[in-house]
Structure formats: structure tokens, C-alpha cells
mmCIF file of the N, C-alpha and C atoms, coordinates in Angstrom:
data_MODEL
# 
_entry.id   MODEL 
# 
loop_
_atom_site.group_PDB 
_atom_site.id 
_atom_site.type_symbol 
_atom_site.label_atom_id 
_atom_site.label_alt_id 
_atom_site.label_comp_id 
_atom_site.label_asym_id 
_atom_site.label_entity_id 
_atom_site.label_seq_id 
_atom_site.pdbx_PDB_ins_code 
_atom_site.Cartn_x 
_atom_site.Cartn_y 
_atom_site.Cartn_z 
_atom_site.occupancy 
_atom_site.B_iso_or_equiv 
_atom_site.pdbx_formal_charge 
_atom_site.auth_seq_id 
_atom_site.auth_comp_id 
_atom_site.auth_asym_id 
_atom_site.auth_atom_id 
_atom_site.pdbx_PDB_model_num 
ATOM 1   N N  . MET A 1 1  ? -3.061 -9.988  -19.721 1.00 0.00 ? 1  MET A N  1 
ATOM 2   C CA . MET A 1 1  ? -2.658 -9.113  -18.650 1.00 0.00 ? 1  MET A CA 1 
ATOM 3   C C  . MET A 1 1  ? -3.118 -9.729  -17.330 1.00 0.00 ? 1  MET A C  1 
ATOM 4   N N  . THR A 1 2  ? -2.247 -9.723  -16.330 1.00 0.00 ? 2  THR A N  1 
ATOM 5   C CA . THR A 1 2  ? -2.558 -10.280 -15.020 1.00 0.00 ? 2  THR A CA 1 
ATOM 6   C C  . THR A 1 2  ? -2.975 -9.166  -14.077 1.00 0.00 ? 2  THR A C  1 
ATOM 7   N N  . ALA A 1 3  ? -4.080 -9.363  -13.380 1.00 0.00 ? 3  ALA A N  1 
ATOM 8   C CA . ALA A 1 3  ? -4.533 -8.371  -12.407 1.00 0.00 ? 3  ALA A CA 1 
ATOM 9   C C  . ALA A 1 3  ? -3.666 -8.472  -11.162 1.00 0.00 ? 3  ALA A C  1 
ATOM 10  N N  . MET A 1 4  ? -3.245 -7.334  -10.646 1.00 0.00 ? 4  MET A N  1 
ATOM 11  C CA . MET A 1 4  ? -2.447 -7.314  -9.435  1.00 0.00 ? 4  MET A CA 1 
ATOM 12  C C  . MET A 1 4  ? -3.363 -7.027  -8.250  1.00 0.00 ? 4  MET A C  1 
ATOM 13  N N  . LEU A 1 5  ? -3.423 -7.943  -7.333  1.00 0.00 ? 5  LEU A N  1 
ATOM 14  C CA . LEU A 1 5  ? -4.264 -7.775  -6.162  1.00 0.00 ? 5  LEU A CA 1 
ATOM 15  C C  . LEU A 1 5  ? -3.412 -7.329  -4.984  1.00 0.00 ? 5  LEU A C  1 
ATOM 16  N N  . SER A 1 6  ? -3.966 -6.473  -4.169  1.00 0.00 ? 6  SER A N  1 
ATOM 17  C CA . SER A 1 6  ? -3.271 -6.053  -2.961  1.00 0.00 ? 6  SER A CA 1 
ATOM 18  C C  . SER A 1 6  ? -3.452 -7.126  -1.901  1.00 0.00 ? 6  SER A C  1 
ATOM 19  N N  . PRO A 1 7  ? -2.400 -7.383  -1.128  1.00 0.00 ? 7  PRO A N  1 
ATOM 20  C CA . PRO A 1 7  ? -2.554 -8.376  -0.061  1.00 0.00 ? 7  PRO A CA 1 
ATOM 21  C C  . PRO A 1 7  ? -3.465 -7.846  1.043   1.00 0.00 ? 7  PRO A C  1 
ATOM 22  N N  . GLU A 1 8  ? -4.119 -8.763  1.718   1.00 0.00 ? 8  GLU A N  1 
ATOM 23  C CA . GLU A 1 8  ? -4.926 -8.418  2.884   1.00 0.00 ? 8  GLU A CA 1 
ATOM 24  C C  . GLU A 1 8  ? -3.968 -7.969  3.990   1.00 0.00 ? 8  GLU A C  1 
ATOM 25  N N  . ILE A 1 9  ? -4.269 -6.863  4.649   1.00 0.00 ? 9  ILE A N  1 
ATOM 26  C CA . ILE A 1 9  ? -3.441 -6.386  5.755   1.00 0.00 ? 9  ILE A CA 1 
ATOM 27  C C  . ILE A 1 9  ? -4.266 -6.473  7.032   1.00 0.00 ? 9  ILE A C  1 
ATOM 28  N N  . VAL A 1 10 ? -3.732 -7.229  7.993   1.00 0.00 ? 10 VAL A N  1 
ATOM 29  C CA . VAL A 1 10 ? -4.424 -7.501  9.246   1.00 0.00 ? 10 VAL A CA 1 
ATOM 30  C C  . VAL A 1 10 ? -3.566 -6.989  10.400  1.00 0.00 ? 10 VAL A C  1 
ATOM 31  N N  . THR A 1 11 ? -4.211 -6.360  11.380  1.00 0.00 ? 11 THR A N  1 
ATOM 32  C CA . THR A 1 11 ? -3.498 -5.899  12.573  1.00 0.00 ? 11 THR A CA 1 
ATOM 33  C C  . THR A 1 11 ? -3.865 -6.799  13.752  1.00 0.00 ? 11 THR A C  1 
ATOM 34  N N  . VAL A 1 12 ? -2.838 -7.220  14.486  1.00 0.00 ? 12 VAL A N  1 
ATOM 35  C CA . VAL A 1 12 ? -3.028 -8.043  15.680  1.00 0.00 ? 12 VAL A CA 1 
ATOM 36  C C  . VAL A 1 12 ? -2.359 -7.335  16.860  1.00 0.00 ? 12 VAL A C  1 
ATOM 37  N N  . PRO A 1 13 ? -2.718 -7.691  18.090  1.00 0.00 ? 13 PRO A N  1 
ATOM 38  C CA . PRO A 1 13 ? -2.100 -7.024  19.236  1.00 0.00 ? 13 PRO A CA 1 
ATOM 39  C C  . PRO A 1 13 ? -0.572 -7.124  19.240  1.00 0.00 ? 13 PRO A C  1 
ATOM 40  N N  . SER A 1 14 ? -0.038 -8.296  18.919  1.00 0.00 ? 14 SER A N  1 
ATOM 41  C CA . SER A 1 14 ? 1.418  -8.467  18.833  1.00 0.00 ? 14 SER A CA 1 
ATOM 42  C C  . SER A 1 14 ? 1.726  -9.779  18.127  1.00 0.00 ? 14 SER A C  1 
ATOM 43  N N  . LEU A 1 15 ? 2.947  -9.902  17.651  1.00 0.00 ? 15 LEU A N  1 
ATOM 44  C CA . LEU A 1 15 ? 3.413  -11.141 17.032  1.00 0.00 ? 15 LEU A CA 1 
ATOM 45  C C  . LEU A 1 15 ? 4.350  -11.836 18.013  1.00 0.00 ? 15 LEU A C  1 
ATOM 46  N N  . VAL A 1 16 ? 4.352  -13.151 18.026  1.00 0.00 ? 16 VAL A N  1 
ATOM 47  C CA . VAL A 1 16 ? 5.208  -13.886 18.954  1.00 0.00 ? 16 VAL A CA 1 
ATOM 48  C C  . VAL A 1 16 ? 6.518  -14.332 18.304  1.00 0.00 ? 16 VAL A C  1 
ATOM 49  N N  . ASP A 1 17 ? 6.558  -14.390 16.988  1.00 0.00 ? 17 ASP A N  1 
ATOM 50  C CA . ASP A 1 17 ? 7.759  -14.859 16.294  1.00 0.00 ? 17 ASP A CA 1 
ATOM 51  C C  . ASP A 1 17 ? 8.822  -13.771 16.222  1.00 0.00 ? 17 ASP A C  1 
ATOM 52  N N  . ARG A 1 18 ? 10.042 -14.199 15.936  1.00 0.00 ? 18 ARG A N  1 
ATOM 53  C CA . ARG A 1 18 ? 11.187 -13.302 15.832  1.00 0.00 ? 18 ARG A CA 1 
ATOM 54  C C  . ARG A 1 18 ? 11.506 -13.046 14.360  1.00 0.00 ? 18 ARG A C  1 
ATOM 55  N N  . CYS A 1 19 ? 12.224 -11.969 14.094  1.00 0.00 ? 19 CYS A N  1 
ATOM 56  C CA . CYS A 1 19 ? 12.620 -11.590 12.736  1.00 0.00 ? 19 CYS A CA 1 
ATOM 57  C C  . CYS A 1 19 ? 13.492 -12.677 12.121  1.00 0.00 ? 19 CYS A C  1 
ATOM 58  N N  . ASP A 1 20 ? 13.170 -13.069 10.894  1.00 0.00 ? 20 ASP A N  1 
ATOM 59  C CA . ASP A 1 20 ? 13.961 -14.075 10.183  1.00 0.00 ? 20 ASP A CA 1 
ATOM 60  C C  . ASP A 1 20 ? 15.321 -13.544 9.748   1.00 0.00 ? 20 ASP A C  1 
ATOM 61  N N  . SER A 1 21 ? 15.521 -12.222 9.782   1.00 0.00 ? 21 SER A N  1 
ATOM 62  C CA . SER A 1 21 ? 16.803 -11.640 9.391   1.00 0.00 ? 21 SER A CA 1 
ATOM 63  C C  . SER A 1 21 ? 17.750 -11.413 10.562  1.00 0.00 ? 21 SER A C  1 
ATOM 64  N N  . CYS A 1 22 ? 17.197 -10.943 11.704  1.00 0.00 ? 22 CYS A N  1 
ATOM 65  C CA . CYS A 1 22 ? 18.095 -10.542 12.799  1.00 0.00 ? 22 CYS A CA 1 
ATOM 66  C C  . CYS A 1 22 ? 17.665 -11.032 14.181  1.00 0.00 ? 22 CYS A C  1 
ATOM 67  N N  . SER A 1 23 ? 16.579 -11.755 14.271  1.00 0.00 ? 23 SER A N  1 
ATOM 68  C CA . SER A 1 23 ? 16.050 -12.296 15.529  1.00 0.00 ? 23 SER A CA 1 
ATOM 69  C C  . SER A 1 23 ? 15.472 -11.257 16.489  1.00 0.00 ? 23 SER A C  1 
ATOM 70  N N  . ALA A 1 24 ? 15.274 -10.024 16.038  1.00 0.00 ? 24 ALA A N  1 
ATOM 71  C CA . ALA A 1 24 ? 14.588 -9.026  16.860  1.00 0.00 ? 24 ALA A CA 1 
ATOM 72  C C  . ALA A 1 24 ? 13.105 -9.392  16.917  1.00 0.00 ? 24 ALA A C  1 
ATOM 73  N N  . ALA A 1 25 ? 12.354 -8.720  17.760  1.00 0.00 ? 25 ALA A N  1 
ATOM 74  C CA . ALA A 1 25 ? 10.918 -8.983  17.880  1.00 0.00 ? 25 ALA A CA 1 
ATOM 75  C C  . ALA A 1 25 ? 10.232 -8.758  16.539  1.00 0.00 ? 25 ALA A C  1 
ATOM 76  N N  . GLY A 1 26 ? 9.389  -9.706  16.145  1.00 0.00 ? 26 GLY A N  1 
ATOM 77  C CA . GLY A 1 26 ? 8.668  -9.597  14.881  1.00 0.00 ? 26 GLY A CA 1 
ATOM 78  C C  . GLY A 1 26 ? 7.600  -8.521  14.929  1.00 0.00 ? 26 GLY A C  1 
ATOM 79  N N  . LYS A 1 27 ? 7.511  -7.736  13.878  1.00 0.00 ? 27 LYS A N  1 
ATOM 80  C CA . LYS A 1 27 ? 6.490  -6.694  13.758  1.00 0.00 ? 27 LYS A CA 1 
ATOM 81  C C  . LYS A 1 27 ? 5.573  -6.940  12.567  1.00 0.00 ? 27 LYS A C  1 
ATOM 82  N N  . ALA A 1 28 ? 6.020  -7.750  11.597  1.00 0.00 ? 28 ALA A N  1 
ATOM 83  C CA . ALA A 1 28 ? 5.210  -8.039  10.411  1.00 0.00 ? 28 ALA A CA 1 
ATOM 84  C C  . ALA A 1 28 ? 5.462  -9.478  9.955   1.00 0.00 ? 28 ALA A C  1 
ATOM 85  N N  . GLU A 1 29 ? 4.370  -10.186 9.675   1.00 0.00 ? 29 GLU A N  1 
ATOM 86  C CA . GLU A 1 29 ? 4.463  -11.529 9.111   1.00 0.00 ? 29 GLU A CA 1 
ATOM 87  C C  . GLU A 1 29 ? 3.880  -11.476 7.712   1.00 0.00 ? 29 GLU A C  1 
ATOM 88  N N  . ILE A 1 30 ? 4.662  -11.922 6.737   1.00 0.00 ? 30 ILE A N  1 
ATOM 89  C CA . ILE A 1 30 ? 4.283  -11.858 5.337   1.00 0.00 ? 30 ILE A CA 1 
ATOM 90  C C  . ILE A 1 30 ? 3.967  -13.266 4.847   1.00 0.00 ? 30 ILE A C  1 
ATOM 91  N N  . ALA A 1 31 ? 2.708  -13.533 4.505   1.00 0.00 ? 31 ALA A N  1 
ATOM 92  C CA . ALA A 1 31 ? 2.327  -14.803 3.895   1.00 0.00 ? 31 ALA A CA 1 
ATOM 93  C C  . ALA A 1 31 ? 2.591  -14.675 2.400   1.00 0.00 ? 31 ALA A C  1 
ATOM 94  N N  . LEU A 1 32 ? 3.402  -15.555 1.858   1.00 0.00 ? 32 LEU A N  1 
ATOM 95  C CA . LEU A 1 32 ? 3.847  -15.466 0.471   1.00 0.00 ? 32 LEU A CA 1 
ATOM 96  C C  . LEU A 1 32 ? 2.914  -16.181 -0.501  1.00 0.00 ? 32 LEU A C  1 
ATOM 97  N N  . THR A 1 33 ? 2.799  -15.652 -1.710  1.00 0.00 ? 33 THR A N  1 
ATOM 98  C CA . THR A 1 33 ? 1.974  -16.280 -2.739  1.00 0.00 ? 33 THR A CA 1 
ATOM 99  C C  . THR A 1 33 ? 2.497  -17.670 -3.094  1.00 0.00 ? 33 THR A C  1 
ATOM 100 N N  . SER A 1 34 ? 3.793  -17.889 -2.920  1.00 0.00 ? 34 SER A N  1 
ATOM 101 C CA . SER A 1 34 ? 4.399  -19.180 -3.240  1.00 0.00 ? 34 SER A CA 1 
ATOM 102 C C  . SER A 1 34 ? 4.246  -20.193 -2.112  1.00 0.00 ? 34 SER A C  1 
ATOM 103 N N  . GLY A 1 35 ? 3.676  -19.748 -0.991  1.00 0.00 ? 35 GLY A N  1 
ATOM 104 C CA . GLY A 1 35 ? 3.520  -20.614 0.178   1.00 0.00 ? 35 GLY A CA 1 
ATOM 105 C C  . GLY A 1 35 ? 4.508  -20.223 1.255   1.00 0.00 ? 35 GLY A C  1 
ATOM 106 N N  . GLY A 1 36 ? 4.192  -20.550 2.483   1.00 0.00 ? 36 GLY A N  1 
ATOM 107 C CA . GLY A 1 36 ? 5.066  -20.209 3.594   1.00 0.00 ? 36 GLY A CA 1 
ATOM 108 C C  . GLY A 1 36 ? 4.911  -18.756 4.003   1.00 0.00 ? 36 GLY A C  1 
ATOM 109 N N  . SER A 1 37 ? 5.698  -18.364 4.972   1.00 0.00 ? 37 SER A N  1 
ATOM 110 C CA . SER A 1 37 ? 5.651  -16.986 5.427   1.00 0.00 ? 37 SER A CA 1 
ATOM 111 C C  . SER A 1 37 ? 7.005  -16.574 5.980   1.00 0.00 ? 37 SER A C  1 
ATOM 112 N N  . LEU A 1 38 ? 7.193  -15.271 6.068   1.00 0.00 ? 38 LEU A N  1 
ATOM 113 C CA . LEU A 1 38 ? 8.406  -14.685 6.630   1.00 0.00 ? 38 LEU A CA 1 
ATOM 114 C C  . LEU A 1 38 ? 7.987  -13.706 7.712   1.00 0.00 ? 38 LEU A C  1 
ATOM 115 N N  . VAL A 1 39 ? 8.805  -13.595 8.766   1.00 0.00 ? 39 VAL A N  1 
ATOM 116 C CA . VAL A 1 39 ? 8.550  -12.634 9.834   1.00 0.00 ? 39 VAL A CA 1 
ATOM 117 C C  . VAL A 1 39 ? 9.726  -11.666 9.871   1.00 0.00 ? 39 VAL A C  1 
ATOM 118 N N  . PHE A 1 40 ? 9.398  -10.380 10.001  1.00 0.00 ? 40 PHE A N  1 
ATOM 119 C CA . PHE A 1 40 ? 10.440 -9.365  10.048  1.00 0.00 ? 40 PHE A CA 1 
ATOM 120 C C  . PHE A 1 40 ? 10.206 -8.384  11.185  1.00 0.00 ? 40 PHE A C  1 
ATOM 121 N N  . CYS A 1 41 ? 11.299 -7.847  11.730  1.00 0.00 ? 41 CYS A N  1 
ATOM 122 C CA . CYS A 1 41 ? 11.215 -6.735  12.670  1.00 0.00 ? 41 CYS A CA 1 
ATOM 123 C C  . CYS A 1 41 ? 10.778 -5.505  11.871  1.00 0.00 ? 41 CYS A C  1 
ATOM 124 N N  . GLY A 1 42 ? 10.468 -4.428  12.531  1.00 0.00 ? 42 GLY A N  1 
ATOM 125 C CA . GLY A 1 42 ? 10.022 -3.225  11.838  1.00 0.00 ? 42 GLY A CA 1 
ATOM 126 C C  . GLY A 1 42 ? 11.038 -2.716  10.830  1.00 0.00 ? 42 GLY A C  1 
ATOM 127 N N  . HIS A 1 43 ? 12.311 -2.718  11.210  1.00 0.00 ? 43 HIS A N  1 
ATOM 128 C CA . HIS A 1 43 ? 13.373 -2.231  10.318  1.00 0.00 ? 43 HIS A CA 1 
ATOM 129 C C  . HIS A 1 43 ? 13.436 -3.044  9.029   1.00 0.00 ? 43 HIS A C  1 
ATOM 130 N N  . HIS A 1 44 ? 13.527 -4.353  9.148   1.00 0.00 ? 44 HIS A N  1 
ATOM 131 C CA . HIS A 1 44 ? 13.654 -5.195  7.960   1.00 0.00 ? 44 HIS A CA 1 
ATOM 132 C C  . HIS A 1 44 ? 12.361 -5.257  7.143   1.00 0.00 ? 44 HIS A C  1 
ATOM 133 N N  . ALA A 1 45 ? 11.201 -5.188  7.806   1.00 0.00 ? 45 ALA A N  1 
ATOM 134 C CA . ALA A 1 45 ? 9.930  -5.176  7.070   1.00 0.00 ? 45 ALA A CA 1 
ATOM 135 C C  . ALA A 1 45 ? 9.847  -3.945  6.178   1.00 0.00 ? 45 ALA A C  1 
ATOM 136 N N  . ASN A 1 46 ? 10.137 -2.788  6.724   1.00 0.00 ? 46 ASN A N  1 
ATOM 137 C CA . ASN A 1 46 ? 10.036 -1.561  5.932   1.00 0.00 ? 46 ASN A CA 1 
ATOM 138 C C  . ASN A 1 46 ? 11.189 -1.406  4.954   1.00 0.00 ? 46 ASN A C  1 
ATOM 139 N N  . LYS A 1 47 ? 12.363 -1.916  5.293   1.00 0.00 ? 47 LYS A N  1 
ATOM 140 C CA . LYS A 1 47 ? 13.500 -1.877  4.370   1.00 0.00 ? 47 LYS A CA 1 
ATOM 141 C C  . LYS A 1 47 ? 13.178 -2.661  3.094   1.00 0.00 ? 47 LYS A C  1 
ATOM 142 N N  . ASN A 1 48 ? 12.447 -3.772  3.248   1.00 0.00 ? 48 ASN A N  1 
ATOM 143 C CA . ASN A 1 48 ? 12.129 -4.648  2.118   1.00 0.00 ? 48 ASN A CA 1 
ATOM 144 C C  . ASN A 1 48 ? 10.685 -4.554  1.655   1.00 0.00 ? 48 ASN A C  1 
ATOM 145 N N  . ALA A 1 49 ? 9.947  -3.550  2.120   1.00 0.00 ? 49 ALA A N  1 
ATOM 146 C CA . ALA A 1 49 ? 8.515  -3.424  1.832   1.00 0.00 ? 49 ALA A CA 1 
ATOM 147 C C  . ALA A 1 49 ? 8.210  -3.465  0.335   1.00 0.00 ? 49 ALA A C  1 
ATOM 148 N N  . GLY A 1 50 ? 8.988  -2.787  -0.459  1.00 0.00 ? 50 GLY A N  1 
ATOM 149 C CA . GLY A 1 50 ? 8.751  -2.745  -1.905  1.00 0.00 ? 50 GLY A CA 1 
ATOM 150 C C  . GLY A 1 50 ? 8.874  -4.101  -2.572  1.00 0.00 ? 50 GLY A C  1 
ATOM 151 N N  . LYS A 1 51 ? 9.721  -4.970  -2.042  1.00 0.00 ? 51 LYS A N  1 
ATOM 152 C CA . LYS A 1 51 ? 9.900  -6.314  -2.589  1.00 0.00 ? 51 LYS A CA 1 
ATOM 153 C C  . LYS A 1 51 ? 8.879  -7.295  -2.016  1.00 0.00 ? 51 LYS A C  1 
ATOM 154 N N  . LEU A 1 52 ? 8.485  -7.083  -0.764  1.00 0.00 ? 52 LEU A N  1 
ATOM 155 C CA . LEU A 1 52 ? 7.577  -8.008  -0.099  1.00 0.00 ? 52 LEU A CA 1 
ATOM 156 C C  . LEU A 1 52 ? 6.122  -7.827  -0.522  1.00 0.00 ? 52 LEU A C  1 
ATOM 157 N N  . HIS A 1 53 ? 5.699  -6.596  -0.689  1.00 0.00 ? 53 HIS A N  1 
ATOM 158 C CA . HIS A 1 53 ? 4.298  -6.302  -1.001  1.00 0.00 ? 53 HIS A CA 1 
ATOM 159 C C  . HIS A 1 53 ? 3.803  -7.041  -2.247  1.00 0.00 ? 53 HIS A C  1 
ATOM 160 N N  . PRO A 1 54 ? 4.550  -7.056  -3.348  1.00 0.00 ? 54 PRO A N  1 
ATOM 161 C CA . PRO A 1 54 ? 4.053  -7.732  -4.563  1.00 0.00 ? 54 PRO A CA 1 
ATOM 162 C C  . PRO A 1 54 ? 3.950  -9.260  -4.453  1.00 0.00 ? 54 PRO A C  1 
ATOM 163 N N  . VAL A 1 55 ? 4.668  -9.879  -3.511  1.00 0.00 ? 55 VAL A N  1 
ATOM 164 C CA . VAL A 1 55 ? 4.655  -11.342 -3.405  1.00 0.00 ? 55 VAL A CA 1 
ATOM 165 C C  . VAL A 1 55 ? 3.863  -11.836 -2.194  1.00 0.00 ? 55 VAL A C  1 
ATOM 166 N N  . ALA A 1 56 ? 3.120  -10.939 -1.559  1.00 0.00 ? 56 ALA A N  1 
ATOM 167 C CA . ALA A 1 56 ? 2.370  -11.290 -0.354  1.00 0.00 ? 56 ALA A CA 1 
ATOM 168 C C  . ALA A 1 56 ? 0.895  -11.499 -0.648  1.00 0.00 ? 56 ALA A C  1 
ATOM 169 N N  . THR A 1 57 ? 0.312  -12.490 0.033   1.00 0.00 ? 57 THR A N  1 
ATOM 170 C CA . THR A 1 57 ? -1.137 -12.679 -0.029  1.00 0.00 ? 57 THR A CA 1 
ATOM 171 C C  . THR A 1 57 ? -1.801 -12.081 1.200   1.00 0.00 ? 57 THR A C  1 
ATOM 172 N N  . ARG A 1 58 ? -1.044 -12.025 2.297   1.00 0.00 ? 58 ARG A N  1 
ATOM 173 C CA . ARG A 1 58 ? -1.564 -11.473 3.544   1.00 0.00 ? 58 ARG A CA 1 
ATOM 174 C C  . ARG A 1 58 ? -0.388 -10.908 4.337   1.00 0.00 ? 58 ARG A C  1 
ATOM 175 N N  . ILE A 1 59 ? -0.596 -9.756  4.935   1.00 0.00 ? 59 ILE A N  1 
ATOM 176 C CA . ILE A 1 59 ? 0.422  -9.136  5.768   1.00 0.00 ? 59 ILE A CA 1 
ATOM 177 C C  . ILE A 1 59 ? -0.199 -8.898  7.143   1.00 0.00 ? 59 ILE A C  1 
ATOM 178 N N  . THR A 1 60 ? 0.402  -9.498  8.147   1.00 0.00 ? 60 THR A N  1 
ATOM 179 C CA . THR A 1 60 ? -0.075 -9.340  9.511   1.00 0.00 ? 60 THR A CA 1 
ATOM 180 C C  . THR A 1 60 ? 0.917  -8.450  10.243  1.00 0.00 ? 60 THR A C  1 
ATOM 181 N N  . VAL A 1 61 ? 0.432  -7.340  10.782  1.00 0.00 ? 61 VAL A N  1 
ATOM 182 C CA . VAL A 1 61 ? 1.317  -6.398  11.481  1.00 0.00 ? 61 VAL A CA 1 
ATOM 183 C C  . VAL A 1 61 ? 0.887  -6.267  12.938  1.00 0.00 ? 61 VAL A C  1 
ATOM 184 N N  . GLY A 1 62 ? 1.868  -6.049  13.789  1.00 0.00 ? 62 GLY A N  1 
ATOM 185 C CA . GLY A 1 62 ? 1.589  -5.807  15.194  1.00 0.00 ? 62 GLY A CA 1 
ATOM 186 C C  . GLY A 1 62 ? 0.986  -4.425  15.376  1.00 0.00 ? 62 GLY A C  1 
ATOM 187 N N  . ASP A 1 63 ? 0.083  -4.300  16.334  1.00 0.00 ? 63 ASP A N  1 
ATOM 188 C CA . ASP A 1 63 ? -0.569 -3.031  16.635  1.00 0.00 ? 63 ASP A CA 1 
ATOM 189 C C  . ASP A 1 63 ? 0.483  -1.958  16.906  1.00 0.00 ? 63 ASP A C  1 
ATOM 190 N N  . GLY A 1 64 ? 0.352  -0.820  16.257  1.00 0.00 ? 64 GLY A N  1 
ATOM 191 C CA . GLY A 1 64 ? 1.287  0.284   16.428  1.00 0.00 ? 64 GLY A CA 1 
ATOM 192 C C  . GLY A 1 64 ? 2.416  0.303   15.411  1.00 0.00 ? 64 GLY A C  1 
ATOM 193 N N  . PHE A 1 65 ? 2.567  -0.774  14.634  1.00 0.00 ? 65 PHE A N  1 
ATOM 194 C CA . PHE A 1 65 ? 3.622  -0.800  13.618  1.00 0.00 ? 65 PHE A CA 1 
ATOM 195 C C  . PHE A 1 65 ? 3.113  -0.167  12.342  1.00 0.00 ? 65 PHE A C  1 
ATOM 196 N N  . GLU A 1 66 ? 3.887  0.735   11.771  1.00 0.00 ? 66 GLU A N  1 
ATOM 197 C CA . GLU A 1 66 ? 3.501  1.410   10.534  1.00 0.00 ? 66 GLU A CA 1 
ATOM 198 C C  . GLU A 1 66 ? 4.178  0.740   9.345   1.00 0.00 ? 66 GLU A C  1 
ATOM 199 N N  . TRP A 1 67 ? 3.423  -0.088  8.643   1.00 0.00 ? 67 TRP A N  1 
ATOM 200 C CA . TRP A 1 67 ? 3.906  -0.777  7.429   1.00 0.00 ? 67 TRP A CA 1 
ATOM 201 C C  . TRP A 1 67 ? 3.967  0.256   6.316   1.00 0.00 ? 67 TRP A C  1 
ATOM 202 N N  . LEU A 1 68 ? 5.125  0.438   5.705   1.00 0.00 ? 68 LEU A N  1 
ATOM 203 C CA . LEU A 1 68 ? 5.301  1.503   4.713   1.00 0.00 ? 68 LEU A CA 1 
ATOM 204 C C  . LEU A 1 68 ? 4.719  1.205   3.355   1.00 0.00 ? 68 LEU A C  1 
ATOM 205 N N  . ALA A 1 69 ? 4.386  -0.037  3.070   1.00 0.00 ? 69 ALA A N  1 
ATOM 206 C CA . ALA A 1 69 ? 3.856  -0.399  1.756   1.00 0.00 ? 69 ALA A CA 1 
ATOM 207 C C  . ALA A 1 69 ? 2.364  -0.631  1.845   1.00 0.00 ? 69 ALA A C  1 
ATOM 208 N N  . GLN A 1 70 ? 1.598  0.375   2.228   1.00 0.00 ? 70 GLN A N  1 
ATOM 209 C CA . GLN A 1 70 ? 0.142  0.224   2.361   1.00 0.00 ? 70 GLN A CA 1 
ATOM 210 C C  . GLN A 1 70 ? -0.554 0.064   1.016   1.00 0.00 ? 70 GLN A C  1 
ATOM 211 N N  . SER A 1 71 ? 0.087  0.468   -0.059  1.00 0.00 ? 71 SER A N  1 
ATOM 212 C CA . SER A 1 71 ? -0.503 0.318   -1.385  1.00 0.00 ? 71 SER A CA 1 
ATOM 213 C C  . SER A 1 71 ? 0.569  -0.183  -2.337  1.00 0.00 ? 71 SER A C  1 
ATOM 214 N N  . PRO A 1 72 ? 0.184  -0.802  -3.452  1.00 0.00 ? 72 PRO A N  1 
ATOM 215 C CA . PRO A 1 72 ? 1.168  -1.329  -4.383  1.00 0.00 ? 72 PRO A CA 1 
ATOM 216 C C  . PRO A 1 72 ? 2.088  -0.236  -4.905  1.00 0.00 ? 72 PRO A C  1 
ATOM 217 N N  . PRO A 1 73 ? 3.366  -0.587  -5.119  1.00 0.00 ? 73 PRO A N  1 
ATOM 218 C CA . PRO A 1 73 ? 4.306  0.388   -5.660  1.00 0.00 ? 73 PRO A CA 1 
ATOM 219 C C  . PRO A 1 73 ? 3.866  0.866   -7.047  1.00 0.00 ? 73 PRO A C  1 
ATOM 220 N N  . ALA A 1 74 ? 4.160  2.105   -7.361  1.00 0.00 ? 74 ALA A N  1 
ATOM 221 C CA . ALA A 1 74 ? 3.769  2.672   -8.664  1.00 0.00 ? 74 ALA A CA 1 
ATOM 222 C C  . ALA A 1 74 ? 4.684  2.221   -9.767  1.00 0.00 ? 74 ALA A C  1 
# 
């Protein structure tokens, strides 16, 4: 059985990168377990939260952004 660890969630004043899906201002940067990272606007981050949370090692969110996947999906 593999233990599922929750990714570290870090808040920063703001992100400088743009959303990889739509080029809007980035609100969340997801560091992936496979390497690399993805940046998403608030809409795309929360739309894909259930898929992103299990494959993330670290999630960096801009101050004031409410990441919907604060805990692993049930």
C-alpha cells in the first residue's frame, strides 16, 4: 500500500506567471511529482483541483486565492 501525502501549500503575495490554459493572471502554481510545474488562473486551478491535488508536491497560491482542494479527495 502506498501512503498518500498531501502537497505542501504555500501562500505568496502574488504570482508573476500566466495561466498555462488561457493566459490570464496566474493564481496557483502546481509543482508536479513527475517534475516541472503548471500555472493556472483561479478558474482553471479550481476547475481541475481534483486532478491536480493528487499529482502535486507543492502548491503555491497567490494571497487571497481560495484553492478548493485543501485536502485530498475522498
